[in-house]
Phi, psi and omega in degrees: 000315183297322176299317178295315179300314179298315180299312184293317184288337179274357183293127176241173175081201187288116183292344180258013186299325180293336180272344182274112184224151173260159180297330182286352177290343178287341180269131185166181180283136184288150173273151178287148181298151176298144176270114185259116183261342183286160173291148181298316182236126177266097183297334180296320180295319178293320178299321179295319178301312178296322177296316185283318188258348188081166185297310180297314181295312182296314182300314179298316180298322179291317178303309180301315183298318181299313181296316177296320181295318177299325175291322179296321180297319172303310182297316181298310181301319182291320180295326178294317182290337177262003182063035180264078187289340178292318178291321180298316177298316181295317182289321179296318180302309180299322182289332180299308181289317185293318183295324178296320180303321186261022176073012177272081190297308182303313180298314180301310182292325173297316181295321178295322176294313180298319181294323182289331176287323174297330184276350175302153182295320180233076189293144176282109183295322177294321177295320179300312181296313183299313184293319178299317180298319175301325176298311180299323181283329184279327186304319179301318180296315182296318180292321176301313183297312177299315175302312179299322178295311181300322178294321180295324180292321182291324178292316181289338181264354181289149180292135178278137186256000000 
């Protein structure tokens, strides 16, 4: 936390520098995908969510999160195609914290890495594009895992006939 606060308060220059890009900035050597070592889904976080919110509350929260995240992914994808890095930055930031809340550790960490590149004084545009695309590519897998977990919980808590 302290590192982020220090980095943010030490930022100088044009605050919109990360968002200013030319169409030609899309061309360049692709970055290798980030090496993600965390689990896609942290079941401990979800178990705590179910304990705190109950089966119905957690299930509803997960459903809302999945729907909102699908909308965010569409926005990110569209913003990338239109070179609208401000929207990409805002959506990745929102996705970072919400995905962590629902146990999607890989997605949250990838969003955190992407956000930290956005916050650099001189962000690497090729890396930003690569990371942002990885967010869009990883998210469906993470959402599928979360949805499967939610369904398994609702099946196991259903009354047996």
